[in-house]
C-alpha positions in Angstrom: 1.2 -23.6 28.3 -1.1 -24.5 25.4 -3.4 -22.6 23.0 -7.0 -23.6 23.0 -9.9 -22.8 20.7 -13.7 -22.9 20.7 -16.0 -21.3 18.2 -18.1 -21.4 15.1 -17.4 -20.3 11.5 -18.9 -20.4 8.0 -17.5 -23.9 7.4 -19.3 -25.7 10.2 -22.4 -23.4 10.8 -25.1 -22.1 8.6 -25.6 -18.3 8.2 -29.0 -18.5 10.0 -27.2 -19.7 13.1 -24.1 -17.5 12.7 -26.4 -14.4 12.7 -27.4 -15.3 16.3 -23.9 -16.1 17.5 -21.8 -12.9 17.4 -20.0 -10.8 19.9 -20.3 -7.0 20.4 -17.4 -5.2 22.0 -19.2 -5.1 25.3 -20.1 -8.8 24.9 -16.4 -9.6 24.3 -15.5 -7.8 27.6 -18.3 -9.7 29.4 -17.2 -13.1 28.0 -13.5 -12.6 28.8 -14.4 -11.5 32.3 -16.4 -14.7 32.8 -13.4 -16.7 31.4 -11.1 -15.0 33.9 -13.4 -15.8 36.7 -13.3 -19.5 35.5 -9.5 -19.4 35.7 -8.5 -18.5 32.2 -6.2 -15.5 32.4 -5.4 -15.0 28.7 -8.2 -14.9 26.1 -9.0 -13.3 22.7 -12.4 -13.2 20.8 -12.4 -13.0 17.0 -15.8 -12.0 15.8 -16.6 -11.3 12.1 -19.5 -12.0 9.7 -18.0 -15.4 9.0 -16.8 -16.5 12.4 -17.2 -16.2 16.1 -14.2 -17.7 17.7 -12.3 -17.7 21.0 -8.6 -18.4 21.5 -7.2 -18.8 25.1 -4.2 -20.2 26.9 -4.3 -23.0 29.5 -2.0 -25.3 31.4 -4.6 -27.7 32.8 -6.6 -29.8 30.2 -9.8 -29.4 32.3 -10.0 -25.8 31.0 -10.8 -27.1 27.4 -14.1 -28.3 28.7 -14.6 -25.3 30.9 -14.2 -22.9 27.9 -16.4 -25.1 25.7 -19.2 -25.0 28.3 -18.7 -21.3 28.8 -19.1 -20.6 25.1 -22.2 -22.8 24.8 -23.8 -21.3 27.9 -23.0 -17.7 26.8 -24.9 -18.2 23.4 -27.5 -20.6 24.8 -26.4 -23.4 22.5 -28.3 -26.6 23.3 -26.3 -28.5 20.6 -23.0 -28.8 22.4 -21.3 -30.2 19.2 -22.1 -27.1 17.2 -19.0 -25.2 18.5 -15.7 -26.6 17.3 -12.9 -27.3 19.8 -9.2 -27.4 19.1 -6.3 -27.9 21.5 -2.5 -27.4 21.5 -0.8 -27.5 18.1 -4.0 -27.9 16.2 -5.3 -24.6 17.7 -2.0 -23.0 17.0 -1.9 -24.1 13.3 -5.5 -23.0 12.9 -4.8 -19.4 14.2 -1.8 -19.1 11.8 -3.9 -20.3 8.9 -6.6 -17.8 9.8 -4.1 -15.0 9.7 -2.8 -16.1 6.3 -6.3 -16.2 4.9 -6.3 -19.9 4.4 -9.5 -20.3 6.5 -11.3 -17.4 4.8 -14.3 -17.8 2.4 -12.2 -15.9 -0.2 -8.8 -17.6 0.0 -5.9 -15.3 0.9 -8.1 -12.2 1.6 -6.4 -9.4 3.5 -9.3 -8.2 5.7 -9.0 -11.0 8.2 -5.4 -9.8 9.2 -6.8 -6.4 10.3 -9.6 -8.1 12.2 -7.2 -10.4 14.0 -5.0 -7.4 15.0 -8.1 -5.5 16.3 -9.2 -8.6 18.3 -5.7 -8.8 19.9 -5.6 -5.1 20.6 -9.0 -5.2 22.4 -7.9 -8.2 24.5 -4.7 -6.4 25.5 -6.6 -3.2 26.3 -9.0 -5.1 28.5 -6.1 -6.8 30.3 -6.8 -10.3 29.1 -3.7 -10.8 27.0 -0.3 -11.5 28.5 3.1 -12.0 26.9 2.3 -15.5 25.6 -0.9 -14.6 23.7 0.7 -11.4 22.5 3.7 -13.4 21.2 1.5 -16.0 19.4 -0.6 -13.3 17.6 2.5 -11.3 16.7 4.1 -14.4 15.2 0.9 -15.3 13.3 0.7 -11.8 11.8 4.4 -11.9 10.9 4.0 -15.2 9.2 1.0 -14.0 7.2 2.9 -10.9 6.1 5.8 -13.0 4.9 3.5 -15.3 3.0 1.8 -12.4 1.3 5.2 -10.8 0.4 6.9 -14.0 -0.8 4.0 -15.7 -2.6 2.1 -12.5 -3.8 -1.3 -14.1 -3.2 -3.1 -10.8 -3.3 -1.9 -10.2 -6.8 -4.4 -12.8 -8.0 -7.7 -10.9 -7.5 -10.9 -12.8 -6.9 -13.4 -10.0 -6.6 -15.8 -10.2 -9.5 -16.0 -6.4 -9.8 -12.3 -5.8 -9.7 -11.5 -8.6 -12.1 -14.1 -7.2 -14.5 -12.5 -3.7 -14.4 -9.1 -5.3 -14.9 -10.4 -7.1 -17.9 -11.9 -3.9 -19.2 -8.6 -2.2 -19.0 -6.8 -5.1 -20.7 -9.4 -5.1 -23.6 -9.7 -1.4 -24.3 -7.7 0.7 -21.8 -9.7 2.8 -19.3 -7.6 5.9 -18.8 -9.1 8.9 -20.5 -12.2 7.1 -21.7 -15.8 8.1 -21.0 -17.5 5.5 -18.9 -21.2 5.1 -18.2 -22.1 3.2 -15.0 -25.7 2.0 -14.8 -26.8 1.3 -11.2 -26.2 2.9 -7.8 -25.8 -0.1 -5.4 -22.7 -1.5 -3.8 -21.3 -3.1 -6.9 -21.9 0.0 -9.0 -20.1 2.1 -6.3 -17.2 -0.3 -6.4 -17.1 -0.1 -10.2 -17.1 3.7 -10.0 -14.2 3.7 -7.5 -12.1 1.3 -9.7 -12.9 3.2 -12.9 -11.9 6.5 -11.3 -8.6 4.9 -10.1 -7.9 3.8 -13.7 -8.5 7.4 -14.9 -11.9 7.2 -16.5 -14.4 10.1 -16.8 -17.5 8.6 -15.2 -21.2 9.3 -15.7 -23.8 7.5 -13.5 -27.5 6.8 -14.2 -29.9 4.8 -12.1 -33.7 4.2 -12.0 -33.5 5.7 -8.5 -32.1 9.1 -9.3 -31.9 10.3 -5.7 -29.9 7.1 -4.8 -27.5 7.8 -7.6 -27.1 11.4 -6.5 -26.1 10.2 -3.0 -23.0 8.8 -4.7 -21.8 12.4 -5.2 -20.9 12.5 -1.5 -18.2 9.9 -2.1 -17.4 10.6 -5.8 -17.7 14.4 -6.3 -16.1 14.2 -9.7 -18.8 12.0 -11.3 -21.8 13.3 -13.3 -25.2 11.9 -12.4 -28.0 11.9 -15.0 -31.6 10.8 -15.0 -32.4 7.2 -16.2 -34.4 8.4 -19.2 -31.1 9.9 -20.5 -29.5 6.5 -20.7 -29.9 5.8 -24.4 -28.5 9.2 -25.3 -25.6 8.7 -22.9 -24.8 5.3 -24.5 -24.0 7.0 -27.8 -21.2 9.1 -26.2 -19.7 6.4 -24.0 -16.6 4.3 -24.7 -17.2 2.0 -21.8 -20.5 0.9 -20.2 -20.6 -0.9 -16.9 -24.1 -2.2 -15.8 -24.6 -3.4 -12.2 -28.3 -3.3 -11.3 -30.6 -5.7 -9.6 -33.2 -5.5 -12.3 -34.9 -8.7 -13.3 -35.1 -7.5 -16.9 -32.6 -6.4 -19.5 -31.3 -2.9 -19.0 -29.5 -2.6 -22.3 -30.9 -4.1 -25.5 -29.1 -4.5 -28.9 -31.5 -2.0 -30.5 -30.0 0.8 -28.2 -26.5 0.2 -29.6 -25.3 1.5 -32.9 -23.0 -0.7 -34.9 -19.6 0.7 -36.0 -18.9 2.6 -32.8 -16.2 1.1 -30.8 -17.5 0.3 -27.3 -16.8 -2.1 -24.5 -19.6 -3.3 -22.2 -19.1 -4.9 -18.8 -22.1 -6.7 -17.4 -21.7 -7.3 -13.6 -25.4 -8.3 -13.0 -27.1 -11.6 -12.4 -29.5 -12.0 -14.1 -27.7 -10.3 -16.9 -28.4 -6.6 -17.6 -27.1 -6.5 -21.2 -28.6 -8.6 -24.0 -26.2 -11.4 -24.8 -26.1 -10.8 -28.5 -24.8 -7.3 -28.0 -21.3 -8.8 -28.2 -22.1 -9.8 -31.8 -22.6 -6.1 -32.9 -19.6 -4.8 -35.0 -17.3 -2.7 -32.8 -18.9 -3.8 -29.5 -17.1 -6.1 -27.0 -19.1 -7.6 -24.2 -17.5 -8.9 -21.0 -20.1 -10.8 -18.9 -20.0 -12.9 -15.7 -19.3 -16.1 -17.6 -16.1 -14.6 -18.9 -15.2 -12.9 -15.6 -16.1 -16.1 -13.7 -13.5 -18.1 -15.7 -10.8 -15.6 -14.7 -11.9 -15.5 -11.1 -11.9 -19.3 -10.9 -8.4 -19.4 -12.5 -7.2 -16.9 -9.9 -8.8 -18.8 -7.1 -7.1 -22.0 -8.2 -3.7 -20.2 -8.4 -4.3 -18.6 -5.0 -5.0 -22.1 -3.6 -1.8 -23.5 -5.1 0.3 -20.6 -3.8 -1.2 -20.9 -0.3 -0.6 -24.7 -0.3 3.1 -23.9 -1.2 3.2 -21.5 1.7 2.4 -24.2 4.3 6.2 -24.7 4.8 6.4 -21.1 6.1 3.6 -21.8 8.6 5.3 -25.0 9.7 8.5 -23.0 10.3 6.7 -20.4 12.4 4.7 -23.0 14.3 7.9 -24.9 15.3 9.5 -21.7 16.6 6.4 -20.6 18.4 6.0 -24.1 20.1 9.7 -23.9 21.1 9.2 -20.5 22.6 6.0 -21.4 24.5 7.8 -24.5 25.9 10.8 -22.5 27.1 8.6 -19.7 28.4 7.2 -22.0 31.1 10.7 -22.0 32.7 10.9 -18.1 32.6 9.8 -17.6 36.3 12.4 -20.2 37.5 15.1 -18.6 35.3 14.2 -15.1 36.5 14.3 -16.3 40.1 17.8 -17.8 39.5 18.9 -14.4 38.1 17.5 -12.6 41.1 19.2 -15.0 43.5 22.5 -14.5 41.6 22.2 -10.7 41.9 21.5 -10.9 45.6 24.7 -13.0 46.1 26.7 -10.5 44.0 25.4 -7.6 46.1 26.1 -9.3 49.4 29.6 -10.2 48.3 30.3 -6.8 47.0 29.1 -5.1 50.1 31.3 -7.3 52.3 34.4 -6.8 50.2 33.8 -3.0 50.0 33.7 -2.8 53.8 36.9 -4.8 54.2 39.0 -3.4 51.4 39.8 0.2 50.7 39.0 0.5 47.0 38.8 3.4 44.5 35.6 4.2 42.7 37.1 2.6 39.6 38.0 -0.6 41.5 34.5 -0.8 43.0 33.0 -0.8 39.5 35.4 -3.5 38.2 34.8 -5.6 41.3 31.1 -5.6 40.9 31.3 -6.4 37.2 33.7 -9.4 37.9 31.5 -10.8 40.7 28.4 -10.6 38.5 30.1 -11.9 35.4 31.5 -14.9 37.3 28.3 -16.0 38.9 26.2 -15.5 35.7 28.9 -17.5 33.8 28.4 -20.3 36.2 24.6 -20.3 35.6 24.8 -19.8 31.8 24.9 -23.5 30.8 22.3 -24.7 33.4 19.9 -21.9 32.2 20.4 -22.9 28.5 19.6 -26.5 29.6 16.5 -25.4 31.4 15.2 -23.6 28.3 15.5 -26.8 26.3 14.0 -29.2 28.8 11.2 -31.4 27.2 7.7 -30.2 28.1 6.8 -33.4 30.0 9.9 -33.0 32.3 9.6 -29.2 32.9 7.7 -29.4 36.2 10.1 -31.9 37.6 13.1 -29.7 36.7 11.4 -26.5 38.0 10.7 -28.2 41.4 14.3 -29.5 41.6 16.0 -26.2 40.7 13.8 -24.2 43.1 14.5 -26.7 45.9 18.3 -26.8 45.2 18.7 -23.0 45.1 16.0 -22.2 47.7 14.0 -20.1 45.3 
């Protein structure tokens, strides 16, 4: 049994195309039903903002083309080369790399692991995931967790906002400081969350006062002030974080008084804070150029750590391939075990009728019969588990014929 893959992702498809190729939960159910009708019994769909991918199990190579055609037809893709196709070990390695964050836009990110688990849960719930696919995903998740634990990839942050707040804390210490956040969008909300976690007293102002007030639903402890109070608020702030989408400067040097110790963090592009503000005595400016250097360094270190972790993936892949190969013989081995149990029961029933035995002797007799027959089959069963894949069918046929299974 082999793992197959078909799909698109941010590496091979533009966003304009990815926007049109995405699964809803009901769409996943529909697609997997179509796959089952085509003969594919185990299938999982992984759909995120950066990828729309299908993993499935097959024994006959013809199903690779079947699934490729099904994917193209489902999304109406006229360019049949748009969706990537991977088979066997290549598909297996790719899935393990996805779980570890090696295939993510942000190397080593953690979110994809939860998305993979959700995809597997949905497939299992809908009845399209059997023991083989469950095993593969479980091993991929275990491998990813081991990599994250041993190589501590997540300890090298690459989020611009988070790195900016970390740098703020390194430069001036955030706990107990009064921080002013200018802006009320997603980046500003992230900055508020991080500042609060670091123990800052946060005030927020935004040109859109009502938008800023909406943040109170999530951050009840913050103070929201009108934008025209910004200059006054600057005078009492130890830390200022600006994260607006304004095309113009939000903080000019003239608004800052020299001599007051203050740290400014500019998370905007184009910049919100006048560049020369960092030249004012007592004022430290952290901008995207400075943050970008740290992010790039962290990204490079993540890439290096993840490259080192390839040996862990190789180890898990080897074990998974071995398990998949031996699992093809499971039905034959189970049939041998059932045949053995039937012989034990027949022999026990016969002897029990012919010999007057105590209850204790009956228990011992049955155990000895079962142990003897299973010992006879132990070595042949171990050999069956280790048969090379290209010889498996031949061995299955021979064993089933010899034992009348």
